C-alpha positions in Angstrom: 61.1 91.2 75.7 62.8 93.5 78.2 65.4 94.7 75.8 62.9 95.8 73.2 60.7 97.4 75.8 63.6 99.4 77.3 65.0 100.4 73.9 61.6 101.7 72.6 60.8 103.5 75.9 64.1 105.3 76.3 64.8 105.9 72.6 61.5 107.7 72.2 63.0 111.0 73.3 65.4 110.8 70.4 62.9 110.2 67.6 64.2 113.1 65.5 67.8 111.8 65.8 66.6 108.3 64.7 64.8 109.8 61.7 68.0 111.6 60.7 70.0 108.4 61.2 67.6 106.4 58.9 67.6 109.0 56.2 71.3 109.5 56.3 72.1 105.8 56.4 69.7 105.3 53.4 71.5 108.0 51.5 75.0 106.5 52.4 73.9 103.0 51.5 72.4 104.1 48.1 75.6 105.9 47.3 77.6 102.7 48.2 75.4 100.6 46.1 75.7 103.0 43.1 79.5 102.7 43.1 79.9 99.1 41.7 77.5 99.9 38.9 79.6 103.0 37.9 82.7 100.8 38.1 81.2 98.3 35.8 80.3 101.0 33.3 83.9 102.3 33.3 85.2 98.7 32.6 82.6 97.8 29.9 82.1 101.2 28.2 85.4 103.0 29.0 88.3 100.6 29.3 87.0 98.0 26.9 86.3 100.6 24.2 89.2 102.9 25.0 86.8 105.8 25.7 89.0 108.1 27.9 86.3 110.9 28.1 83.8 108.4 29.5 86.3 107.1 32.0 87.0 110.7 33.3 83.3 111.8 33.4 82.2 108.6 35.2 85.2 108.7 37.5 84.2 112.3 38.5 80.7 111.0 39.2 82.2 108.3 41.4 84.2 110.8 43.4 81.0 112.9 44.0 79.1 109.8 45.0 82.0 108.8 47.4 82.0 112.3 48.9 78.2 112.1 49.5 78.6 108.6 51.1 81.3 109.8 53.5 79.5 112.9 54.6 76.1 111.1 55.1 77.8 108.2 56.9 79.8 110.4 59.3 76.7 112.5 60.0 74.6 109.4 60.6 77.2 108.0 63.0 77.1 111.3 64.9 73.4 111.2 65.4 73.6 107.5 66.2 76.2 108.2 68.9 74.0 110.9 70.4 71.1 108.6 70.5 73.1 105.7 72.0 74.8 107.8 74.7 71.5 109.6 75.5 69.7 106.3 76.0 72.5 105.1 78.3 72.4 108.3 80.3 68.6 108.2 80.7 68.8 104.5 81.8 71.4 105.3 84.5 69.3 108.2 85.7 66.2 106.0 85.8 67.9 103.3 87.8 69.4 105.8 90.2 66.0 107.4 90.7 64.3 104.1 91.2 66.8 102.9 93.8 66.4 106.3 95.5 62.7 105.5 95.8 63.1 102.0 97.2 63.0 101.3 100.9 66.0 99.8 102.8 64.3 96.4 102.5 64.3 96.4 98.6 67.8 97.9 98.5 69.1 95.2 100.9 67.3 92.5 98.8 69.3 93.4 95.7 72.6 94.3 97.4 75.0 97.1 96.7 77.3 95.1 94.4 74.6 94.1 91.9 73.0 97.6 92.0 76.4 99.1 91.0 76.9 96.5 88.3 73.5 97.0 86.8 73.8 100.8 86.8 77.2 100.6 85.1 78.2 97.4 83.2 74.6 96.3 82.4 73.6 99.8 81.1 76.8 100.0 79.1 75.9 96.7 77.3 72.4 98.1 76.4 73.9 101.4 75.4 76.5 99.8 73.1 73.7 97.7 71.4 71.7 100.9 70.7 74.8 102.6 69.4 75.7 99.7 67.1 72.1 99.4 66.0 72.1 103.0 64.9 75.4 102.6 63.1 75.0 99.2 61.5 71.6 97.6 61.9 69.8 100.5 60.1 72.1 100.2 57.0 72.3 96.4 57.1 68.7 95.6 55.8 69.0 98.5 53.3 72.3 97.1 52.0 71.0 93.6 51.8 67.8 94.4 49.9 69.5 97.0 47.7 72.5 94.8 47.1 70.2 91.9 46.0 68.3 94.2 43.6 71.5 95.7 42.1 73.1 92.2 41.8 70.1 90.9 39.9 70.3 93.9 37.6 73.8 92.9 36.7 73.1 89.2 36.1 70.2 87.2 37.3 71.9 83.9 36.4 74.2 84.1 39.5 71.5 85.0 41.9 71.4 81.5 43.4 74.7 82.3 45.0 73.0 85.0 47.1 70.2 82.6 48.2 72.8 80.1 49.3 75.4 82.4 51.0 73.0 84.5 53.1 71.1 81.6 54.7 74.4 79.9 55.5 75.4 83.0 57.5 72.1 83.1 59.4 72.4 79.5 60.4 75.9 80.2 61.8 74.4 83.1 63.8 71.5 81.2 65.1 73.7 78.4 66.5 76.1 80.9 68.2 73.3 82.9 69.7 71.8 79.8 71.1 75.1 78.8 72.7 76.0 82.3 74.0 72.8 83.3 75.8 73.3 81.1 78.9 77.0 82.0 79.1 76.2 85.7 79.1 73.6 85.3 81.8 76.1 83.4 83.9 78.8 86.0 83.2 76.7 89.0 84.5 76.0 87.1 87.7 79.7 86.4 88.1 80.5 90.1 87.5 78.1 90.8 90.5 80.0 88.2 92.6 83.4 89.6 91.9 82.3 93.2 92.6 80.7 92.1 95.8 83.9 90.3 97.0 86.1 93.3 96.0 83.7 95.8 97.7 83.6 93.8 100.9 87.4 93.4 101.0 88.0 97.1 100.4 85.5 98.1 103.1 86.8 95.6 105.6 90.5 96.0 104.8 91.4 96.9 108.4 89.7 93.9 109.8 91.3 91.6 107.2 94.8 93.0 108.1 94.1 92.9 111.8 93.3 89.2 111.7 96.0 88.5 109.0 93.4 87.0 106.6 95.0 88.4 103.4 95.8 84.8 102.1 92.2 83.7 102.7 90.6 86.8 101.1 93.1 86.5 98.2 91.9 83.0 97.5 88.3 84.1 97.8 88.8 86.8 95.2 90.8 84.4 93.1 87.9 81.9 93.1 85.5 84.6 91.9 87.9 85.9 89.4 88.6 82.3 88.1 84.9 81.6 87.6 84.4 84.8 85.6 87.6 84.1 83.6 86.4 80.5 82.7 83.1 81.8 81.5 84.7 84.6 79.5 87.1 82.0 77.9 84.1 79.9 76.8 82.5 83.0 75.2 85.8 83.8 73.6 86.1 80.2 72.2 82.7 80.7 70.5 83.8 84.0 69.1 87.0 82.4 67.8 84.9 79.9 65.8 82.5 82.6 64.5 84.9 84.7 62.4 86.6 81.7 60.6 83.2 80.3 59.7 82.0 83.7 58.4 85.3 84.3 56.4 85.0 80.8 55.0 81.5 81.6 53.7 82.8 84.9 52.2 85.8 83.2 50.5 83.7 80.3 49.1 81.1 82.8 47.8 83.9 84.9 46.1 85.4 81.7 44.5 82.0 80.6 43.3 81.3 84.0 41.7 84.6 83.9 39.9 84.2 80.3 38.8 80.6 80.4 37.6 80.8 84.0 36.5 84.0 83.3 34.5 82.2 80.6 32.6 79.4 83.0 31.8 81.8 85.6 30.6 83.6 83.0 28.4 80.2 82.0 27.0 79.3 85.6 26.2 76.4 85.7 28.6 77.9 88.3 30.9 80.3 91.3 30.6 83.5 91.5 32.6 82.3 94.7 34.3 79.1 93.1 35.3 81.0 90.2 36.8 83.1 92.7 38.8 80.0 94.6 39.9 78.2 91.3 40.9 81.2 90.2 43.0 81.2 93.6 44.7 77.5 93.5 45.4 77.7 90.0 46.8 80.6 91.0 49.1 78.6 94.1 50.2 75.6 91.9 51.0 77.7 89.4 52.9 79.6 92.1 54.8 76.3 93.7 55.7 75.1 90.3 56.9 78.4 89.9 58.8 77.8 93.2 60.6 74.4 91.9 61.4 76.0 88.8 62.8 78.3 90.9 64.9 75.2 92.7 66.2 73.5 89.4 66.9 76.4 88.4 69.0 75.9 91.5 71.2 72.2 90.9 71.6 72.3 87.9 74.0 74.3 89.7 76.5 72.3 92.9 76.1 69.1 90.8 76.6 70.4 89.5 79.9 71.5 93.0 81.0 68.1 94.4 80.0 66.3 91.8 82.1 68.5 92.7 85.1 67.8 96.4 84.6 64.1 95.8 84.2 64.1 93.8 87.4 65.1 97.0 89.2 62.8 99.4 87.3 59.8 97.1 87.7 60.3 96.7 91.4 57.4 98.3 93.4 58.6 100.0 96.5 56.9 99.0 99.7 57.1 102.6 100.7 54.6 105.0 99.0 55.7 108.6 99.1 52.8 111.0 99.4 52.7 114.6 98.1 53.0 115.8 101.7 51.0 118.0 104.1 50.2 121.7 103.6 51.7 122.8 106.9 54.6 121.3 108.9 54.2 120.5 112.6 55.6 123.1 114.9 56.2 121.2 118.1 57.7 117.9 117.0 56.1 115.5 119.5 57.0 112.0 118.4 54.6 109.1 119.2 54.9 105.3 118.6 51.5 103.6 118.7 51.5 99.8 118.9 54.4 99.6 116.4 55.7 96.2 115.3 58.2 95.4 112.7 59.8 92.3 111.3 62.3 91.8 108.5 61.3 89.6 105.6 62.0 85.9 106.3 62.6 86.5 110.0 60.8 84.0 112.3 60.0 86.6 114.9 59.5 90.4 114.7 62.4 92.7 115.7 60.0 95.1 117.4 56.6 94.2 118.9 53.9 96.5 120.3 56.0 99.6 121.0 54.0 102.4 122.7 55.8 105.6 123.9 55.8 109.4 123.4 58.9 111.6 123.1 57.8 115.2 124.0 59.3 118.5 122.8 61.9 119.9 125.1 62.8 116.5 126.5 65.4 113.8 125.8 64.2 110.3 125.3 66.9 107.6 125.6 66.6 104.1 124.3 68.9 101.4 125.7 69.0 97.6 125.4 71.2 94.7 124.6 72.6 94.1 121.1 69.8 92.9 118.8 67.1 94.4 120.9 65.8 96.6 118.0 67.3 100.0 118.9 68.6 100.8 115.4 65.4 99.6 113.8 63.5 102.3 115.9 66.0 104.8 114.6 65.3 103.8 111.0 61.5 103.9 111.5 61.5 107.5 112.7 62.7 109.2 109.5 60.8 106.5 107.6 63.7 104.5 106.2 61.5 101.6 107.0 57.7 101.3 107.5 56.2 99.2 110.4 54.0 96.3 109.5 51.7 97.1 112.5 50.9 100.4 114.1 51.9 103.9 113.2 54.4 106.6 114.1 53.1 110.2 114.4 54.6 113.6 114.6 52.3 116.1 116.4 49.5 113.6 115.7 50.2 113.3 112.0 51.4 109.9 110.7 54.9 110.1 109.2 53.5 108.4 106.1 51.6 111.6 105.4 54.9 113.6 104.9 56.9 113.6 101.8 60.7 113.0 102.0 61.6 116.6 101.9 59.3 117.4 104.8 60.5 114.5 106.9 64.1 115.7 106.3 63.1 119.1 107.7 61.4 117.5 110.7 63.9 114.8 111.6 67.7 115.2 111.9 69.4 111.8 112.0 73.0 111.1 113.1 73.6 107.5 112.1 75.6 104.9 114.1 78.3 104.8 111.5 79.3 108.4 110.6 79.6 108.9 106.9 80.8 112.1 105.1 80.7 112.8 101.4 83.5 113.9 99.2 83.7 117.7 99.0 84.4 120.1 101.8 83.4 120.4 105.5 81.0 123.2 104.5 79.3 121.1 101.8 78.8 118.3 104.3 77.4 120.5 107.0 75.0 122.1 104.5 73.7 118.6 103.5 70.5 119.1 105.5 70.1 122.8 104.9 71.7 124.1 101.8 71.5 127.8 102.6 72.9 127.7 106.1 75.3 130.6 106.7 78.9 130.2 107.7 78.0 131.6 111.1 75.4 128.9 111.6 77.9 126.3 110.6 80.4 127.5 113.1 77.6 127.5 115.8 76.8 123.8 114.9 80.5 122.9 115.1 80.9 124.6 118.5 78.0 122.6 119.9 79.3 119.4 118.4 82.8 120.1 119.9 84.3 120.1 116.4 85.2 123.8 116.0 88.7 123.4 117.5 90.0 120.9 114.9 88.2 122.6 112.0 89.6 126.0 113.0 93.1 124.4 113.0 92.7 123.3 109.4 94.3 125.5 106.8 91.1 126.1 104.8 88.8 125.6 107.8 85.2 125.2 106.4 86.6 124.7 102.9 88.9 121.9 104.0 88.7 118.9 101.7 86.8 115.8 102.8 87.6 112.5 101.1 84.9 110.0 100.2 83.5 108.6 103.5 85.5 111.1 105.5 88.5 108.7 105.6 90.9 111.6 106.1 89.4 112.3 109.5 89.4 110.2 112.6 86.4 108.3 113.8 85.7 110.8 116.6 86.1 113.8 114.2 83.7 112.2 111.7 81.2 111.6 114.4 81.3 115.2 115.6 81.0 116.5 112.0 77.9 114.3 111.5 76.4 115.7 114.7 77.1 119.2 113.5 75.5 118.4 110.2 72.3 117.4 112.0 72.4 120.5 114.2 72.9 122.8 111.1 69.7 121.5 109.6 67.7 122.7 112.7 65.0 120.0 112.7 62.2 119.6 115.2 63.4 116.1 116.2 67.0 115.0 116.7 67.8 111.3 116.5 71.2 110.2 117.7 71.9 106.5 117.0 74.8 105.7 119.4 76.4 108.8 118.0 78.8 109.4 120.9 80.6 106.0 121.0 83.8 107.3 119.5 84.1 110.3 121.9 86.2 110.3 125.1 84.3 110.9 128.3 85.3 114.6 128.6 84.2 115.5 125.1 81.1 113.4 125.5 80.2 115.4 128.6 80.8 118.8 127.0 78.8 117.8 124.0 75.8 116.6 126.0 75.8 119.8 128.0 76.0 121.9 124.9 73.2 119.9 123.3 70.9 120.3 126.3 71.4 124.1 126.1 70.9 124.3 122.4 68.2 121.9 121.4 65.8 123.8 123.6 62.2 122.9 122.8 63.2 120.3 120.2 62.5 116.5 120.7 65.7 114.6 121.3 65.9 110.8 120.9 69.2 109.1 121.9 70.1 105.5 121.3 73.1 104.6 123.4 75.1 101.7 124.8 76.6 103.6 127.7 74.5 104.4 130.7 76.6 107.5 131.4 75.5 109.0 128.2 71.7 108.8 129.0 71.5 108.9 132.8 70.3 112.6 132.7 67.6 111.8 130.1 64.0 112.8 130.9 62.8 109.4 129.8 64.7 106.1 129.3 63.1 103.3 127.4 64.6 99.8 128.1 64.3 97.3 125.2 64.6 93.5 125.5 63.9 91.2 122.5 62.1 94.0 120.7 59.7 94.8 123.5 59.6 97.7 126.1 60.4 96.2 129.5 61.0 99.4 131.3 60.3 103.1 131.0 61.2 106.0 133.3 64.1 108.1 134.6 67.4 106.7 135.5 66.7 106.7 139.2 63.3 105.1 138.8 64.6 102.3 136.6 67.6 101.6 138.9 65.1 101.1 141.7 62.5 99.0 139.9 63.7 97.5 136.6 65.9 94.3 136.6 67.0 94.6 133.0 68.2 98.2 133.5 69.8 97.2 136.7 71.8 94.5 134.9 72.9 97.0 132.3 73.9 99.6 135.0 75.8 97.1 137.1 77.7 95.8 134.0 79.0 99.4 133.3 79.1 101.4 136.5 80.6 100.9 139.9 78.4 100.9 143.0 79.6 104.4 143.9 78.5 105.7 140.4 75.1 104.0 140.7 74.4 105.7 144.0 
């Protein structure tokens, strides 16, 4: 069972705490079981005989026992809470680390919404089960066994009430667990759905408002919300039936003890104090079983959540990360050798038989129609994806030989969608090289044509950046992302259509500054605009995932029909000449 496996694996680090919990819960339960017996002695030997000294002395003993019970119970709960919270923390860390190891294909297979749910809601369910187990399930068997022994010591003639009441509770539990398991599994899937819809709507809020689709999206969210609510109501209905059923068993057991015990007292077969103690022991047993019932109600949902968590943790990444090479390449020559790549389930590969070399000190541009595979090439270079056929090399060494840290030092990527992290401008620019100086950051900003608006900020490099960089315009985010790559000083720069949000004048100044700065580094530019790449040393033309042209701008304008079509669609005849 996934739940048992996860609990045992991640609770192993808290063995000492668990030992403390068991020992302290044992002491607290023994103290609780000792109290009804002392109470019976006060009634039978103190009150019945009018022995005030015995009442005082036994009462003091009861106070001491109560104090021990409170101290041990509170301490046990403390260690139980430490264990439960620790297991939850370790599970979240394990899921995050696992997701961090997965390739883009595995992450895309799960989806962002379910990954977030599994790392938050699902882990919380398992965490709460561990916490409640530490607090209740340890004491429940001790209380049940000890209560039965103590009850039999008081009067064995009423023991049949225990053997009837306890199985009745377990039957109720079994039926409810059987009914709840599929509902909890459906509920967790619906939590994924509602998170996915909400995340999509928040991300695309501008598009929704631009097309006035608020009513449609409101209905879509309402449908997801309604489905989750209906399942939750069904779960709630079962819980509503549970407590009356349990309380009915408790009340019937109490009435039975008083009825049959009263007859035994009247017949002289039992003392009044013993009857009181037996009733308390039976109630302690049934309350302990009731707590066990409550725990059993949590188990079905925790089982479902544990299965979902294990599905992530047991996923084997298609990308094996090696230990790395002893010495990093110095030149940064990038080579594609017969590279082909296809997404799972796709009928045809996205890229097929790519062969080209990007040399240090040159700029290689990649252009093609939408869906030609340009962004896939960008993802292959820093090994966000691995090709099914062929290999990618840096200075003759396959990228699969480098560890992730080494690849990050070699390849600086500016993605198509610029993304900044919450923090400051400086913390974002140091993302690729933590110890970059302020002077180096300003140099990177100047090259990226971002120094003017950063200098105009009140706190400059320490200016706040919101999550995603939403407090900056698209062009500003793009330039900051370019500066982030420049500050890392890699051997290979990869720009994935990273100039699309810039005006023509800024684009021109930026390209001129980049040409003077990148020096002997290898530059790979993916672009939609011919004006951005016409000065490139090498232009690769893609069509349907294949290279259909390779050369300079002038060479391709003369000889390549595909490139000619792209140029004619963007430039005037005067610009072409």
